[in-house]
Backbone as a chain_set.jsonl record, in Angstrom:
{"seq": "XXXXXXXXXXXXXXXXXXXXXXXXXXXXXXXXXXXXXXXXXXXXXXXXXXXXXXXXXXXXXXXXXXXXXXXXXXXXXXXXXXXXXXXXXXXXXXXXXXXXXXXXXXXXXXXXXXXXXXXXXXXXXXXXXXXXXXXXXXXXXXXXXXXXXXXXXXXXXXXXXXXXXXXXXXX", "coords": {"N": [[-41.421, 12.48, 51.27], [-41.336, 14.217, 48.889], [-44.586, 14.643, 48.958], [-46.294, 15.183, 46.299], [-46.144, 14.126, 43.995], [-46.652, 12.511, 40.517], [-49.218, 9.868, 40.463], [-47.125, 7.128, 40.778], [-44.453, 7.403, 41.098], [-41.659, 8.111, 42.745], [-39.683, 10.006, 45.042], [-36.435, 11.007, 46.707], [-33.532, 12.095, 48.321], [-30.629, 12.393, 46.7], [-27.764, 10.597, 45.819], [-24.151, 8.953, 46.142], [-24.404, 7.314, 44.176], [-25.844, 7.646, 41.961], [-24.544, 9.495, 39.883], [-23.505, 8.203, 37.639], [-26.072, 7.439, 36.378], [-28.067, 9.662, 36.315], [-26.059, 10.801, 34.663], [-26.138, 9.206, 32.285], [-29.145, 10.369, 31.186], [-29.139, 12.598, 29.976], [-28.392, 13.826, 28.128], [-30.614, 12.392, 25.611], [-32.607, 14.03, 27.006], [-32.715, 16.461, 27.503], [-33.024, 17.017, 24.355], [-30.362, 16.862, 22.541], [-29.681, 19.565, 22.369], [-27.556, 21.995, 21.142], [-25.838, 20.267, 20.197], [-23.189, 18.298, 19.978], [-21.241, 19.868, 21.545], [-22.896, 21.171, 23.879], [-23.641, 18.348, 24.746], [-21.388, 17.48, 26.225], [-21.303, 20.141, 27.74], [-23.094, 19.866, 29.489], [-22.263, 17.481, 30.797], [-19.842, 18.274, 32.049], [-21.196, 19.91, 33.945], [-21.933, 18.567, 35.96], [-20.005, 17.029, 38.147], [-19.13, 14.289, 40.156], [-18.832, 15.042, 42.783], [-21.367, 16.397, 43.024], [-22.947, 14.951, 44.038], [-21.93, 13.885, 46.086], [-21.365, 15.624, 47.967], [-23.836, 17.266, 48.049], [-25.956, 15.944, 48.481], [-28.543, 16.117, 51.07], [-29.475, 18.43, 50.105], [-30.577, 17.966, 47.808], [-32.685, 16.529, 45.209], [-34.228, 12.719, 43.596], [-35.911, 11.842, 41.827], [-37.525, 9.071, 40.858], [-39.159, 6.504, 38.651], [-41.127, 3.565, 39.324], [-40.152, 1.287, 38.817], [-37.253, 1.986, 39.247], [-36.146, 3.88, 37.409], [-34.632, 6.454, 36.461], [-36.067, 9.728, 37.072], [-36.642, 12.415, 37.48], [-34.486, 14.654, 38.346], [-32.668, 17.255, 40.94], [-30.346, 19.564, 41.751], [-29.537, 21.2, 44.384], [-28.062, 24.013, 46.292], [-27.141, 25.006, 49.803], [-26.188, 28.394, 49.801], [-22.931, 28.703, 50.853], [-21.577, 31.832, 50.817], [-23.412, 33.385, 50.64], [-25.558, 33.597, 53.329], [-28.58, 34.234, 53.007], [-29.244, 33.468, 50.987], [-30.239, 30.307, 48.563], [-29.478, 27.962, 46.088], [-30.25, 26.641, 43.17], [-28.569, 24.086, 40.836], [-28.907, 22.541, 38.88], [-31.661, 20.682, 37.052], [-33.477, 18.28, 35.874], [-36.156, 16.715, 34.26], [-37.921, 13.958, 32.783], [-38.721, 14.209, 29.435], [-40.762, 13.065, 28.86], [-42.616, 13.412, 31.206], [-42.842, 16.226, 31.122], [-45.065, 18.804, 31.992], [-46.595, 17.565, 33.847], [-45.978, 18.768, 36.201], [-44.052, 17.412, 37.798], [-41.084, 18.924, 38.035], [-42.233, 21.227, 38.555], [-43.182, 20.711, 41.216], [-40.591, 19.339, 42.797], [-39.378, 21.986, 42.78], [-41.012, 23.112, 44.878], [-40.573, 21.501, 46.625], [-37.742, 21.946, 47.24], [-37.526, 25.025, 47.721], [-39.24, 24.922, 50.323], [-36.999, 23.312, 51.683], [-34.637, 24.899, 51.302], [-36.38, 27.573, 52.798], [-36.548, 26.588, 55.112], [-34.161, 26.619, 55.943], [-33.695, 29.196, 56.786], [-33.225, 30.733, 54.342], [-33.474, 33.148, 52.016], [-34.033, 34.149, 49.264], [-33.637, 32.265, 45.711], [-31.769, 31.25, 43.583], [-30.972, 30.527, 40.148], [-29.371, 29.392, 36.829], [-30.136, 29.147, 33.2], [-29.106, 28.269, 29.536], [-29.422, 30.809, 27.232], [-30.368, 29.267, 24.926], [-31.739, 27.462, 25.949], [-35.256, 27.859, 26.005], [-37.727, 26.466, 26.943], [-36.862, 26.207, 29.499], [-36.144, 28.853, 30.537], [-38.872, 29.893, 30.202], [-39.818, 28.15, 31.711], [-38.996, 28.653, 34.533], [-40.038, 31.657, 34.478], [-42.836, 31.138, 34.788], [-43.081, 29.825, 37.373], [-41.888, 32.001, 39.011], [-40.103, 33.333, 38.99], [-37.906, 35.799, 38.249], [-35.877, 36.911, 35.724], [-32.681, 37.822, 34.589], [-31.273, 40.163, 31.467], [-29.494, 38.521, 29.183], [-26.484, 37.025, 30.41], [-23.432, 37.59, 29.063], [-20.929, 35.31, 28.617], [-20.775, 34.657, 30.928], [-20.444, 31.793, 32.071], [-17.884, 31.17, 31.282], [-15.645, 32.029, 28.458], [-18.493, 32.036, 25.23], [-20.031, 30.732, 26.87], [-22.814, 31.929, 27.2], [-25.349, 32.999, 29.465], [-28.55, 33.026, 31.291], [-29.508, 34.919, 34.074], [-31.459, 33.635, 36.975], [-33.558, 34.601, 39.876], [-35.584, 34.108, 43.103], [-37.659, 35.575, 45.238], [-38.74, 34.343, 47.878], [-39.378, 35.109, 50.378], [-41.456, 37.208, 49.466], [-44.976, 36.974, 48.706], [-46.726, 34.0, 48.638], [-46.217, 32.319, 45.598], [-47.972, 30.853, 43.277], [-47.326, 27.919, 42.174], [-47.562, 26.247, 39.313]], "CA": [[-40.271, 13.713, 51.119], [-42.186, 14.778, 48.247], [-46.136, 14.07, 48.127], [-47.512, 15.931, 45.029], [-45.818, 13.979, 42.674], [-47.664, 12.118, 40.087], [-48.788, 8.396, 41.08], [-46.076, 5.891, 40.36], [-43.185, 8.427, 40.798], [-41.519, 8.668, 44.154], [-38.452, 11.179, 45.534], [-35.281, 10.968, 47.511], [-31.975, 12.519, 48.353], [-29.468, 11.979, 45.568], [-26.922, 9.534, 46.108], [-23.072, 8.645, 44.916], [-24.286, 6.058, 43.104], [-26.843, 8.374, 41.195], [-24.041, 9.809, 39.326], [-23.999, 7.908, 35.945], [-27.594, 7.003, 36.096], [-28.418, 11.079, 36.04], [-25.257, 11.387, 33.405], [-26.334, 8.715, 31.153], [-29.86, 10.732, 30.471], [-28.667, 14.502, 30.026], [-28.388, 13.689, 26.12], [-31.98, 12.344, 25.113], [-33.692, 14.803, 27.885], [-32.169, 17.65, 26.076], [-32.975, 17.048, 22.601], [-28.857, 16.783, 21.566], [-29.418, 21.103, 22.132], [-26.418, 22.714, 21.005], [-24.885, 19.503, 19.613], [-21.826, 17.327, 21.209], [-20.21, 20.843, 22.698], [-24.106, 21.105, 24.698], [-23.563, 17.316, 26.387], [-19.769, 17.897, 27.425], [-21.253, 20.852, 28.77], [-23.633, 19.22, 30.485], [-21.871, 16.363, 31.775], [-19.213, 19.245, 33.16], [-21.988, 20.973, 34.889], [-22.433, 17.605, 36.906], [-19.459, 16.174, 38.622], [-19.751, 13.593, 40.971], [-19.173, 15.799, 43.974], [-22.665, 17.225, 43.793], [-23.737, 13.707, 44.268], [-21.271, 13.581, 47.728], [-21.018, 16.473, 49.151], [-25.277, 18.172, 48.667], [-27.001, 15.026, 48.507], [-29.075, 16.386, 51.481], [-29.823, 19.707, 49.147], [-31.026, 17.662, 45.891], [-33.456, 15.128, 44.958], [-33.883, 12.542, 42.47], [-37.758, 11.232, 41.399], [-37.993, 7.586, 40.229], [-40.398, 5.56, 38.44], [-41.32, 2.433, 40.489], [-39.258, 0.379, 38.315], [-36.289, 2.516, 39.403], [-35.581, 4.63, 36.52], [-34.697, 8.533, 36.684], [-37.575, 10.112, 36.125], [-36.174, 13.622, 37.43], [-33.429, 15.345, 39.734], [-33.044, 18.594, 40.877], [-29.142, 19.223, 42.248], [-29.338, 22.365, 44.79], [-27.392, 23.551, 47.934], [-27.362, 26.229, 50.286], [-24.865, 29.321, 49.481], [-21.835, 28.798, 52.083], [-21.319, 32.853, 50.967], [-24.425, 34.573, 51.016], [-25.999, 33.594, 54.213], [-29.952, 34.186, 52.366], [-29.19, 32.385, 49.02], [-29.693, 28.82, 48.14], [-28.724, 27.777, 44.445], [-30.158, 25.192, 42.195], [-27.74, 23.96, 40.2], [-29.211, 21.831, 37.674], [-32.866, 20.292, 37.543], [-33.793, 17.582, 34.632], [-37.065, 16.296, 34.108], [-37.816, 13.255, 31.773], [-39.571, 14.846, 28.631], [-42.658, 12.532, 28.618], [-43.166, 13.853, 32.382], [-43.32, 17.292, 30.932], [-46.525, 19.596, 32.241], [-47.289, 16.935, 34.602], [-46.342, 18.681, 38.096], [-43.253, 16.956, 38.445], [-39.92, 19.869, 38.016], [-42.71, 22.323, 40.114], [-42.596, 19.674, 42.911], [-38.851, 19.683, 42.92], [-38.893, 23.203, 43.275], [-41.66, 23.74, 45.978], [-39.583, 20.565, 47.637], [-36.444, 22.76, 47.461], [-38.03, 25.871, 48.407], [-39.288, 24.678, 51.49], [-35.997, 23.138, 52.338], [-34.737, 26.541, 51.881], [-36.65, 28.293, 54.12], [-35.965, 25.604, 56.469], [-32.692, 27.238, 56.654], [-33.739, 30.565, 56.899], [-32.761, 31.302, 53.11], [-35.087, 34.517, 51.63], [-33.803, 34.138, 48.06], [-33.36, 31.175, 45.421], [-31.076, 31.534, 42.446], [-29.937, 29.476, 39.132], [-29.015, 29.791, 35.631], [-29.781, 28.887, 32.515], [-28.389, 28.786, 28.867], [-30.502, 31.649, 26.605], [-31.36, 28.615, 23.998], [-32.797, 26.39, 26.632], [-36.1, 28.614, 25.631], [-38.446, 25.553, 27.472], [-36.29, 26.254, 31.07], [-36.586, 30.477, 30.724], [-40.638, 29.874, 30.493], [-41.238, 27.519, 33.427], [-38.476, 29.519, 35.583], [-40.707, 32.781, 34.473], [-44.075, 30.599, 35.08], [-42.575, 29.646, 38.777], [-42.545, 33.148, 39.732], [-38.401, 33.893, 39.211], [-37.256, 37.115, 37.951], [-35.158, 36.342, 34.517], [-32.043, 38.531, 33.867], [-31.034, 40.137, 30.243], [-28.492, 37.447, 28.608], [-25.234, 37.751, 30.894], [-22.635, 36.886, 27.633], [-19.63, 34.894, 29.0], [-21.026, 34.505, 32.511], [-19.74, 30.881, 32.895], [-16.567, 31.476, 30.646], [-15.909, 32.102, 26.919], [-19.234, 31.328, 24.452], [-21.178, 30.207, 27.709], [-23.624, 33.359, 27.884], [-26.365, 32.874, 30.434], [-29.557, 33.629, 32.303], [-29.59, 34.036, 35.413], [-32.726, 33.769, 37.531], [-33.847, 34.836, 41.357], [-37.38, 34.372, 43.475], [-37.684, 35.883, 46.477], [-38.772, 32.902, 49.092], [-40.211, 35.957, 51.365], [-42.474, 37.794, 48.966], [-46.48, 36.421, 48.55], [-45.879, 32.566, 47.989], [-46.123, 32.073, 44.416], [-48.754, 29.762, 43.046], [-46.768, 27.489, 41.097], [-47.944, 25.286, 38.198]], "C": [[-41.009, 14.855, 49.927], [-43.593, 14.4, 47.725], [-46.89, 14.731, 47.405], [-46.879, 15.173, 43.824], [-46.839, 12.592, 41.803], [-47.709, 10.732, 40.661], [-47.292, 7.684, 40.237], [-44.94, 6.548, 40.204], [-42.788, 8.636, 42.424], [-39.844, 8.985, 44.163], [-37.514, 10.423, 46.66], [-34.298, 11.596, 47.36], [-31.338, 11.744, 47.256], [-28.29, 11.34, 46.487], [-25.193, 9.32, 45.219], [-23.377, 7.617, 44.083], [-25.226, 6.519, 41.837], [-25.939, 8.838, 40.099], [-23.93, 9.724, 38.079], [-24.865, 7.925, 35.66], [-28.543, 8.766, 35.658], [-27.246, 11.499, 34.442], [-26.254, 11.096, 32.187], [-28.075, 9.547, 30.34], [-30.145, 11.98, 30.11], [-29.516, 14.858, 28.761], [-30.044, 13.88, 25.504], [-32.791, 13.517, 26.29], [-33.472, 15.931, 27.485], [-32.261, 17.954, 24.881], [-31.252, 16.963, 22.247], [-29.401, 18.535, 21.36], [-28.037, 21.305, 22.323], [-25.392, 21.467, 20.949], [-24.101, 18.373, 20.478], [-21.092, 18.893, 22.103], [-21.647, 20.828, 24.137], [-24.119, 19.848, 25.457], [-22.661, 17.479, 26.804], [-20.171, 18.808, 27.806], [-22.207, 20.631, 29.844], [-23.1, 18.421, 31.326], [-21.053, 17.617, 32.559], [-19.919, 19.989, 34.272], [-21.96, 19.975, 36.03], [-21.174, 16.692, 37.424], [-19.801, 15.689, 39.469], [-19.798, 14.269, 42.039], [-20.63, 16.029, 44.265], [-23.101, 15.69, 44.082], [-22.991, 13.235, 45.842], [-21.547, 14.521, 48.516], [-22.381, 17.777, 49.074], [-25.999, 16.929, 48.389], [-28.645, 15.49, 49.527], [-29.942, 17.368, 50.814], [-30.743, 19.067, 47.93], [-31.639, 16.586, 46.103], [-33.464, 14.281, 44.044], [-35.152, 11.92, 42.714], [-37.365, 10.071, 41.052], [-39.389, 7.006, 39.924], [-40.35, 4.108, 39.492], [-40.119, 1.691, 39.768], [-37.704, 0.696, 38.406], [-35.683, 3.242, 38.456], [-35.392, 5.934, 36.665], [-35.519, 8.857, 36.104], [-37.28, 11.632, 36.286], [-35.25, 13.555, 38.568], [-33.67, 16.43, 39.375], [-31.871, 18.874, 41.81], [-28.979, 21.147, 43.148], [-28.279, 22.649, 46.261], [-27.225, 24.509, 48.292], [-26.498, 26.942, 50.137], [-24.628, 29.59, 51.1], [-21.591, 30.731, 52.458], [-21.891, 33.484, 51.435], [-25.2, 33.536, 51.985], [-27.793, 33.471, 53.513], [-30.313, 34.084, 51.671], [-29.155, 30.474, 49.332], [-29.171, 29.071, 46.933], [-29.409, 26.462, 44.156], [-29.429, 25.544, 41.161], [-28.173, 23.248, 38.879], [-30.469, 21.217, 37.624], [-33.14, 19.376, 35.807], [-35.183, 16.938, 34.669], [-37.047, 15.093, 32.822], [-38.987, 13.582, 31.162], [-41.098, 14.315, 28.631], [-42.957, 12.836, 30.123], [-43.31, 15.528, 31.864], [-44.894, 18.111, 30.994], [-47.061, 18.586, 33.205], [-46.755, 17.343, 36.288], [-44.941, 18.672, 38.32], [-41.442, 18.002, 38.368], [-41.052, 20.935, 38.454], [-42.775, 21.675, 41.36], [-41.575, 19.072, 43.46], [-39.203, 20.649, 43.397], [-39.924, 23.79, 44.671], [-40.6, 22.408, 46.942], [-38.198, 21.629, 48.273], [-36.626, 24.232, 48.164], [-38.423, 25.897, 49.286], [-37.605, 23.857, 52.559], [-35.19, 24.269, 52.446], [-35.094, 27.482, 52.591], [-36.81, 28.015, 55.611], [-34.684, 25.931, 57.509], [-32.708, 28.302, 56.747], [-33.239, 31.469, 55.261], [-33.957, 31.991, 52.598], [-34.8, 34.067, 49.972], [-33.076, 32.544, 47.481], [-32.476, 31.689, 43.758], [-31.014, 30.168, 41.289], [-30.235, 30.409, 37.872], [-29.659, 28.913, 34.573], [-29.683, 29.438, 31.217], [-29.667, 29.213, 28.13], [-31.075, 30.94, 25.858], [-32.31, 27.806, 24.423], [-34.253, 27.396, 26.947], [-37.478, 27.687, 26.65], [-38.196, 26.06, 29.026], [-36.752, 27.989, 31.122], [-38.493, 30.466, 31.29], [-41.264, 29.278, 31.945], [-40.175, 28.504, 34.372], [-39.233, 31.168, 35.585], [-41.967, 32.23, 35.047], [-44.034, 30.47, 36.96], [-42.115, 31.113, 39.748], [-40.706, 33.763, 39.5], [-38.508, 34.969, 38.609], [-35.889, 36.54, 36.661], [-34.043, 38.332, 34.781], [-31.576, 39.317, 32.663], [-29.678, 39.075, 30.511], [-26.938, 38.107, 29.402], [-23.956, 36.822, 29.739], [-20.886, 36.623, 28.868], [-19.608, 34.545, 30.063], [-20.568, 33.049, 32.613], [-18.268, 30.185, 31.782], [-16.914, 31.792, 28.448], [-17.25, 31.437, 26.038], [-20.11, 30.953, 25.5], [-21.669, 31.15, 28.373], [-24.527, 32.002, 29.106], [-27.496, 33.843, 30.599], [-29.95, 33.911, 33.32], [-30.978, 34.418, 36.048], [-32.674, 34.129, 39.157], [-34.817, 35.371, 41.664], [-36.771, 34.897, 44.912], [-38.841, 35.522, 47.206], [-39.793, 34.528, 50.147], [-41.525, 37.252, 50.895], [-44.182, 36.668, 49.036], [-46.047, 34.943, 48.085], [-46.668, 32.844, 46.564], [-47.34, 30.693, 43.796], [-47.776, 29.136, 42.039], [-47.409, 26.222, 40.821], [-47.879, 23.625, 38.766]], "O": [[-41.159, 16.061, 50.121], [-43.868, 13.999, 46.594], [-48.067, 14.938, 47.698], [-47.101, 15.603, 42.692], [-47.598, 11.856, 42.433], [-46.729, 10.253, 41.232], [-46.751, 7.992, 39.175], [-44.317, 6.34, 39.163], [-43.524, 9.236, 43.208], [-38.984, 8.4, 43.504], [-37.857, 9.446, 47.324], [-33.97, 11.795, 46.19], [-31.575, 10.559, 47.02], [-28.042, 11.622, 47.659], [-25.039, 9.486, 44.009], [-22.556, 7.109, 43.32], [-25.32, 5.81, 40.835], [-26.507, 8.617, 39.029], [-24.12, 10.668, 37.312], [-25.026, 8.414, 34.542], [-29.46, 8.871, 34.844], [-27.541, 12.221, 33.49], [-26.877, 11.859, 31.448], [-28.259, 9.377, 29.135], [-31.288, 12.408, 29.946], [-30.488, 15.539, 28.436], [-30.591, 14.907, 25.102], [-33.975, 13.607, 25.963], [-34.463, 16.439, 26.96], [-31.745, 18.924, 24.327], [-31.229, 17.109, 21.025], [-29.544, 18.867, 20.183], [-27.387, 20.956, 23.309], [-24.299, 21.533, 21.51], [-24.504, 17.769, 21.472], [-20.517, 18.805, 23.188], [-21.318, 20.486, 25.273], [-24.484, 19.891, 26.632], [-22.716, 17.712, 28.012], [-19.459, 18.989, 28.794], [-22.115, 21.156, 30.953], [-23.34, 18.513, 32.53], [-21.527, 17.988, 33.633], [-19.402, 20.535, 35.246], [-21.961, 20.484, 37.15], [-21.291, 15.506, 37.116], [-20.785, 16.194, 40.01], [-20.926, 14.246, 42.532], [-21.124, 15.922, 45.387], [-24.196, 15.817, 44.63], [-23.475, 12.376, 46.579], [-21.942, 14.349, 49.669], [-22.288, 18.856, 49.658], [-27.046, 17.262, 47.834], [-29.737, 15.303, 48.991], [-31.156, 17.195, 50.918], [-31.515, 19.743, 47.251], [-31.341, 15.752, 46.958], [-32.683, 14.669, 43.175], [-35.412, 11.487, 43.836], [-36.169, 10.284, 40.851], [-40.401, 7.0, 40.624], [-39.451, 3.866, 40.297], [-39.074, 1.602, 40.413], [-36.893, -0.039, 37.843], [-34.465, 3.307, 38.624], [-36.363, 6.528, 37.135], [-35.866, 8.559, 34.961], [-37.611, 12.3, 35.307], [-35.2, 12.718, 39.469], [-34.295, 16.879, 38.415], [-32.156, 18.459, 42.933], [-28.432, 22.096, 42.586], [-27.863, 21.791, 47.04], [-27.074, 25.356, 47.412], [-25.465, 26.296, 50.312], [-25.257, 30.115, 52.019], [-21.465, 31.173, 53.6], [-21.572, 34.192, 52.39], [-25.524, 32.504, 51.397], [-28.215, 32.319, 53.622], [-31.455, 34.379, 51.318], [-28.42, 29.731, 49.982], [-28.543, 30.085, 46.629], [-29.195, 25.411, 44.761], [-29.387, 26.634, 40.591], [-27.605, 23.564, 37.834], [-30.601, 21.045, 38.836], [-32.954, 19.964, 34.741], [-35.136, 16.386, 35.768], [-36.228, 15.259, 31.919], [-40.083, 13.468, 31.712], [-42.174, 14.891, 28.472], [-44.008, 12.227, 30.326], [-44.192, 16.071, 32.529], [-45.727, 17.979, 30.097], [-48.252, 18.806, 33.427], [-46.956, 16.656, 37.29], [-44.425, 19.622, 38.908], [-40.56, 17.304, 38.869], [-40.388, 21.881, 38.878], [-42.413, 22.17, 42.427], [-41.625, 18.365, 44.467], [-39.469, 20.548, 44.595], [-39.587, 24.76, 45.35], [-39.981, 22.756, 47.948], [-37.876, 21.904, 49.429], [-35.893, 24.545, 49.103], [-38.241, 27.021, 49.753], [-37.353, 23.941, 53.761], [-34.966, 24.711, 53.573], [-34.274, 28.271, 53.062], [-37.033, 28.629, 56.655], [-34.329, 25.777, 58.678], [-31.573, 28.771, 56.831], [-32.973, 32.67, 55.211], [-35.122, 31.603, 52.682], [-35.796, 33.491, 49.534], [-32.353, 31.81, 48.154], [-32.926, 32.58, 43.037], [-31.015, 28.992, 41.654], [-30.858, 31.462, 37.733], [-29.8, 27.758, 34.976], [-29.946, 30.633, 31.082], [-30.709, 28.558, 28.149], [-32.238, 31.27, 25.629], [-33.325, 27.427, 23.839], [-34.395, 27.723, 28.125], [-38.289, 28.49, 27.111], [-39.167, 26.301, 29.743], [-37.741, 28.286, 31.794], [-39.071, 30.861, 32.302], [-42.191, 29.493, 32.726], [-40.849, 29.261, 35.07], [-39.043, 31.879, 36.572], [-42.327, 32.926, 35.996], [-44.89, 30.99, 37.676], [-42.057, 31.147, 40.977], [-40.382, 34.793, 40.092], [-39.699, 35.125, 38.343], [-35.049, 35.718, 37.026], [-34.474, 39.462, 35.011], [-30.539, 38.697, 32.901], [-29.059, 38.867, 31.555], [-26.401, 39.188, 29.156], [-23.762, 35.606, 29.752], [-20.165, 37.378, 29.522], [-18.559, 34.06, 30.488], [-20.074, 33.015, 33.74], [-17.876, 29.024, 31.663], [-17.853, 31.753, 27.653], [-17.21, 30.207, 26.056], [-21.242, 30.783, 25.047], [-21.419, 31.456, 29.539], [-24.372, 30.811, 29.376], [-27.532, 35.021, 30.243], [-30.868, 33.213, 33.75], [-31.571, 35.427, 35.667], [-31.594, 33.879, 39.691], [-35.266, 36.431, 41.228], [-35.699, 34.637, 45.458], [-39.844, 36.234, 47.217], [-41.007, 34.468, 50.341], [-42.232, 37.932, 51.638], [-44.11, 35.549, 49.544], [-45.143, 34.757, 47.271], [-47.667, 33.562, 46.53], [-47.149, 29.546, 44.2], [-47.421, 29.826, 41.083], [-47.739, 25.354, 41.629], [-48.156, 22.7, 38.003]]}, "num_chains": 1, "name": "protein.A"}
C-alpha cells in the first residue's frame, strides 16, 4: 500500500475501530498546542464518521507492535470533481523527519490522481508553524490567514497543490 515507509512501519486503510486509538494520540502529538481548547478542537475535527465513511481514501501507519505511528484522513470532493481534500494528518513526533508524512501524502496524491483529481486542498491553524512549513516543502501554495474560517476565533491557513503540474520532489 505504501512501500516507502521506514523499516518496522506498515500502512493500511483506516477502520472504524481506529477512531479512539487515533484520538488518544492527538494531544500528545500536538504537544498541547492551544491548551485544552486545542485538544477539544482536534478531537471535534475527527468524529467517528471519518473512520466509517472515508476509509478507502485514508491511511493508518502502525509500528510492528500495532501502536499508531501516523495517519492521514482524506477524501475525494463530491462537489468539486477535480479536487481531493486532506482533512487531518498526524505523525508521531518521534518519527518526524523520517519521511512518514511525505509517504502518506505521496500515497494520497497517487490515490487522488487515480480518480482523476487535479487539486489537493488542506488547512491548518496559523499557530501550527511545523505544519505550515511541511506543506510548503511539499509544494503546496499557502493562503494568507483566513480569519474565522472554521467559526469564530478559528482562523486557518489554506493550502492547494496542483497535481497536474511538474512532479514535486517530496522529501
